[in-house]
C-alpha positions as CSV (number, residue, x, y, z in Angstrom):
1,M,-20.1,-11.8,12.0
2,K,-18.9,-14.5,9.7
3,Y,-21.5,-16.6,7.9
4,K,-20.8,-19.2,5.2
5,G,-17.9,-17.4,3.7
6,Y,-19.4,-13.9,3.9
7,L,-19.2,-11.1,6.4
8,I,-22.3,-9.5,7.7
9,T,-21.4,-6.2,9.2
10,P,-23.1,-3.1,10.5
11,S,-23.7,-0.7,7.6
12,T,-22.2,2.8,7.6
13,T,-25.3,4.2,5.9
14,G,-27.8,3.8,8.7
15,A,-28.5,2.7,12.2
16,K,-29.4,-0.9,12.7
17,C,-28.7,-1.8,9.1
18,Y,-26.3,-4.5,7.8
19,S,-24.3,-5.2,4.6
20,I,-22.7,-8.3,3.2
21,A,-19.1,-8.5,2.1
22,T,-16.8,-11.3,1.0
23,E,-14.6,-12.9,3.7
24,G,-10.9,-12.4,3.0
25,R,-9.3,-10.2,0.4
26,G,-11.4,-8.5,-2.2
27,G,-13.9,-10.3,-4.3
28,K,-17.2,-9.2,-5.9
29,I,-20.4,-10.1,-4.2
30,P,-23.4,-11.1,-6.3
31,D,-25.9,-8.3,-7.1
32,V,-28.6,-10.0,-4.9
33,M,-26.4,-9.4,-1.9
34,S,-25.5,-5.8,-2.5
35,G,-27.5,-3.2,-0.6
36,V,-28.5,-2.8,3.0
37,F,-30.5,-5.3,5.2
38,T,-32.6,-4.5,8.2
39,S,-31.3,-7.4,10.3
40,T,-28.6,-10.0,10.4
41,G,-31.3,-12.7,9.9
42,A,-32.5,-11.1,6.6
43,A,-28.8,-10.9,5.4
44,M,-28.3,-14.6,6.4
45,Q,-31.5,-15.6,4.5
46,V,-30.2,-13.9,1.4
47,V,-26.8,-15.7,1.7
48,D,-28.7,-19.0,2.1
49,L,-30.9,-18.4,-0.9
50,Y,-28.0,-17.4,-3.1
51,L,-25.9,-20.5,-2.1
52,E,-28.9,-22.8,-2.7
53,S,-29.5,-21.4,-6.1
54,K,-25.8,-21.7,-7.0
55,E,-25.8,-25.3,-5.8
56,K,-28.9,-26.2,-7.9
57,K,-27.3,-24.6,-11.0
58,V,-24.1,-26.7,-10.5
59,K,-26.1,-29.9,-10.1
60,K,-28.2,-29.1,-13.2
61,D,-25.0,-28.5,-15.2
62,D,-23.5,-31.7,-14.0
63,E,-26.7,-33.7,-15.0
64,E,-26.5,-32.2,-18.5
65,V,-22.8,-33.3,-18.8
66,N,-23.6,-36.8,-17.6
67,Q,-26.4,-37.2,-20.1
68,S,-24.2,-36.3,-23.1
């Protein structure tokens, strides 16, 4: 299944396990997304948390630039 630019697919390592990959050609996934998840919901939650933290970091960097 596609979710916010990532693919959540059944893992080849175990039954009812899922892994996250980048959508499209190649690309490295963040360490927090590597591994195996027990449900698609758990995998989607990790994607959401990663994207939120990435967004907060960008906003913080922008605020520092604007203050200079």
